C-alpha positions in Angstrom: -2.4 5.9 9.9 -6.2 6.0 9.6 -6.2 2.7 7.7 -4.2 1.0 10.5 -6.5 2.3 13.2 -9.5 1.1 11.1 -7.9 -2.4 10.8 -7.3 -2.5 14.5 -10.9 -1.6 15.2 -12.1 -4.4 13.0 -9.8 -6.8 14.8 -11.5 -5.7 18.1 -14.9 -6.3 16.6 -16.1 -9.8 17.4 -17.9 -11.7 14.6 -21.6 -12.1 15.4 -24.0 -14.3 13.6 -26.8 -12.0 14.8 -25.2 -9.1 12.8 -26.6 -9.1 9.3 -23.7 -7.2 7.9 -21.3 -9.9 9.2 -23.4 -12.7 7.7 -23.4 -10.9 4.3 -19.6 -10.7 4.3 -19.4 -14.5 5.1 -21.8 -15.3 2.2 -19.7 -13.2 -0.1 -16.6 -15.2 0.9 -18.4 -18.4 0.0 -19.3 -17.0 -3.4 -15.6 -16.2 -3.9 -14.6 -19.8 -3.4 -17.6 -21.4 -5.1 -19.4 -18.9 -7.4 -22.9 -20.0 -8.4 -22.9 -22.8 -5.8 -25.6 -22.4 -3.1 -24.9 -23.5 0.5 -27.3 -26.1 1.9 -27.6 -24.1 5.2 -25.7 -21.5 7.3 -24.0 -24.0 9.6 -22.7 -26.8 7.4 -19.7 -29.0 6.8 -19.4 -27.3 3.4 -17.3 -24.5 5.1 -14.5 -27.0 5.5 -14.1 -26.8 1.7 -12.8 -23.2 2.1 -10.6 -24.1 4.9 -12.5 -23.4 8.1 -12.0 -25.9 11.0 -15.7 -26.6 11.6 -19.3 -26.3 10.4 -19.6 -22.7 11.8 -16.9 -20.3 10.6 -17.8 -17.8 13.3 -15.7 -19.8 15.8 -12.5 -19.4 13.7 -12.7 -15.5 13.9 -12.5 -15.3 17.6 -8.8 -14.2 17.6 -8.9 -11.6 14.8 -12.5 -10.6 14.8 -14.1 -9.2 11.6 -10.6 -8.2 10.4 -9.8 -11.9 9.7 -13.0 -12.2 7.6 -12.5 -9.0 5.7 -8.9 -9.9 4.8 -10.0 -13.2 3.4 -12.8 -11.5 1.5 -10.5 -8.8 0.1 -8.2 -11.6 -1.2 -11.1 -13.6 -2.7 -12.7 -10.6 -4.4 -9.5 -9.0 -5.7 -7.7 -12.2 -6.8 -10.7 -14.6 -7.5 -8.7 -17.0 -9.7 -5.9 -17.3 -7.3 -8.3 -17.8 -4.4 -10.3 -20.5 -6.2 -7.0 -22.2 -7.2 -5.8 -22.3 -3.6 -9.3 -23.5 -2.4 -9.1 -26.4 -4.9 -5.5 -27.3 -4.0 -5.7 -27.0 -0.2 -6.5 -30.7 0.3 -3.6 -31.7 -1.8 -1.3 -29.3 0.1 -2.8 -30.3 3.4 -3.5 -26.9 4.9 -6.8 -25.2 5.5 -6.8 -21.9 3.5 -9.2 -19.9 5.7 -7.3 -20.8 8.9 -4.0 -20.0 7.2 -5.4 -16.6 6.1 -6.5 -15.8 9.7 -3.1 -16.7 10.9 -1.5 -14.4 8.3 -3.7 -11.6 9.6 -2.5 -12.3 13.2 1.1 -12.3 12.0 0.8 -8.8 10.3 -0.9 -7.5 13.5 2.1 -8.8 15.5 4.6 -7.1 13.1 2.7 -3.9 13.7 2.8 -4.5 17.5 -0.9 -4.1 17.7 -2.0 -7.6 18.9 -2.3 -6.8 22.6 -3.2 -3.1 22.3 -6.5 -1.7 23.6 -8.8 -0.4 20.8 -9.4 2.9 22.5 -5.7 3.4 23.1 -4.9 2.8 19.4 -7.7 5.1 18.2 -6.4 8.0 20.3 -2.7 7.4 19.6 -1.0 10.4 18.0 0.7 9.8 14.6 4.3 10.0 15.8 3.9 8.2 19.1 6.8 5.9 19.8 4.4 3.0 20.2 4.0 3.0 16.4 7.7 2.3 15.9 8.3 -0.9 14.0 9.8 -1.9 10.6 6.3 -2.7 9.3 5.0 0.7 10.3 8.0 2.4 8.7 7.3 0.5 5.5 3.6 1.5 5.5 4.7 5.1 5.7 6.2 4.6 2.3 3.0 3.1 1.0 0.9 6.2 1.3 0.1 6.0 -2.4 -1.8 2.7 -1.9 -5.4 2.9 -0.9 -5.4 -0.4 1.1 -1.7 -1.1 2.2 -2.6 -3.5 5.0 -4.8 -5.6 2.7 -2.2 -5.5 -0.1 0.4 -6.8 2.3 -2.0 -9.5 3.4 -2.6 -10.8 -0.1 1.2 -10.8 -0.8 1.9 -12.6 2.5 -0.8 -15.3 1.9 0.5 -16.1 -1.6 4.0 -16.2 -0.2 2.9 -18.6 2.5 1.6 -21.0 -0.3 5.0 -20.9 -2.0 6.8 -21.5 1.3 4.6 -24.4 2.0 5.4 -26.0 -1.3 9.1 -25.3 -1.1 9.2 -26.9 2.4 7.1 -29.9 1.2 5.2 -29.3 4.4 2.2 -31.1 5.7 -0.5 -30.1 8.3 1.8 -30.8 11.3 4.4 -28.4 9.8 2.0 -25.4 9.8 3.6 -23.6 12.7 7.1 -23.9 11.1 5.7 -22.6 7.8 4.2 -19.5 9.5 7.5 -18.9 11.4 9.5 -19.2 8.1 7.1 -16.7 6.4 7.3 -14.3 9.3 11.1 -14.5 9.3 11.3 -13.7 5.6 9.0 -10.7 6.0 11.0 -9.4 9.0 14.3 -9.7 7.1 12.9 -7.8 4.2 11.3 -5.1 6.3 14.5 -4.6 8.4 16.2 -3.4 5.2 13.7 -0.5 5.1 12.4 -0.8 1.5 11.0 2.4 0.0 8.4 0.8 -2.2 6.3 -2.3 -2.4 8.2 -3.5 -5.5 11.5 -3.3 -3.6 10.0 -5.1 -0.7 8.8 -8.0 -2.9 12.2 -8.2 -4.5 13.8 -8.5 -1.1 11.5 -11.4 -0.2 12.1 -13.0 -3.6 15.8 -12.7 -3.0 15.5 -14.6 0.2 13.5 -17.3 -1.6 16.2 -17.6 -4.3 18.9 -17.8 -1.6 17.1 -20.7 0.1 16.7 -22.5 -3.3 20.4 -21.9 -4.1 21.5 -23.3 -0.8 19.4 -26.4 -1.3 20.8 -26.8 -4.8 24.3 -26.4 -3.6 23.8 -29.0 -0.9 22.5 -31.4 -3.6 25.6 -31.1 -5.8 24.7 -28.4 -8.2 26.5 -25.7 -6.2 28.8 -24.0 -8.8 26.2 -23.2 -11.4 23.5 -22.4 -8.9 25.8 -20.1 -6.9 26.8 -18.2 -10.1 23.1 -17.8 -11.1 22.2 -16.7 -7.6 25.0 -14.1 -7.5 24.0 -12.8 -10.9 20.4 -12.5 -9.8 21.3 -10.8 -6.6 23.4 -8.2 -8.4 20.5 -7.4 -10.7 18.1 -7.2 -7.7 20.6 -4.9 -5.9 20.9 -2.6 -8.9 17.1 -2.4 -9.3 16.7 -1.7 -5.6 19.3 1.0 -5.8 17.4 2.6 -8.7 14.2 2.5 -6.7 15.9 4.2 -3.7 17.3 6.9 -6.0 13.9 7.5 -7.6 12.3 7.7 -4.1 14.9 10.2 -3.1 14.3 12.4 -6.1 10.6 12.3 -5.5 11.0 13.2 -1.8 13.3 16.2 -2.8 10.8 17.4 -5.4 7.9 17.2 -2.8 10.0 19.0 -0.3 10.6 21.8 -2.8 7.0 22.1 -3.7 6.0 24.5 -0.9 8.9 26.8 -1.9 7.8 26.6 -5.5 4.3 27.5 -4.7 5.4 30.6 -2.6 7.6 31.7 -5.6 4.7 31.3 -8.0 2.4 33.2 -5.7 5.0 36.1 -5.5 5.3 36.2 -9.3 1.5 36.2 -9.7 1.2 39.1 -7.3 3.9 41.1 -9.2 2.1 40.4 -12.5 -1.2 41.6 -11.1 0.5 44.8 -9.9 2.0 45.3 -13.4 -1.3 44.9 -15.0 -3.0 47.5 -12.8 -0.2 50.1 -13.0 -0.8 51.3 -16.7 -4.2 52.7 -15.7 -2.6 54.9 -13.1 0.1 56.0 -15.5 -2.4 57.2 -18.0 -3.6 59.7 -15.5 -0.2 61.2 -14.6 2.0 60.7 -17.6 2.6 63.6 -20.0 1.4 63.0 -23.6 4.0 62.0 -26.2 6.0 64.8 -27.8 4.6 64.3 -31.2 1.0 64.5 -29.9 1.9 67.6 -27.8 3.4 69.3 -30.9 0.4 68.6 -33.0 -1.9 69.9 -30.3 0.2 73.1 -30.0 -0.1 73.8 -33.8 -3.8 73.1 -34.0 -5.0 75.0 -31.0 -2.4 77.8 -30.7 -3.7 80.9 -28.9 -1.7 83.1 -31.3 -2.4 82.0 -34.8 -0.6 83.5 -37.8 -2.5 86.4 -39.5 -4.3 85.3 -42.6 -3.1 86.8 -46.0 -5.6 89.0 -47.7 
């Protein structure tokens, strides 16, 4: 919840070339695409090589603010080889990478229903407010174990966009259609309420394979491709079922944890009482019979008369 509010706050923060922290983020992004290569100046046509629309990248962040920049930077720093490969191939694939990344950020914000929300309203929104309700938000609730769920989803979506672009053999004019196809695939997977990121990725991959199988079937290779797709789908369903069962077992175990702690607390209290009780018993318990008999013989008040 806090991460999503933080992401929305960054979206509401306009990029400013007068802000030194914003400028440092931008230079780090350049280094991700071209490590060791110095820019000739701050405003330069070199930015087009990363996929911005003009010589000043600040103009491209107007819609998504600093969030758009931070998402690109997260991708570039966590997947440097992939980022550099996409930068080098963007001219061949005819789409600007940086602009595509900003559009992916906007798409995820839409799926969370946060695009038109006021920053102050989101910051003050209670955790279970109905305004949070969306398939994407429900999915993020299952990703509590990830430190940066929004950014991880962003990286996956941007890489998927590249695959969709290639599969559609798209060009620059097809960019809106590619974004729409990507959004549709993510929505279809999220609507099935996956319980883990791995299951979510399988559902998206399943949609990719379904599209590929349909194309192959239309081209005359239908029987073999259909059999292969069915086999793959059955495997994916079995793996997804196993994921759901594991999540259910974990949820039950976590639900029983408070009861287990209370039981352990009660046992510990009983043990402490048992440890303290012998000291009281020493004060009130009679001595053992053997010891009492020995004491009576040794300290009798009526000893036997001695023989003379």
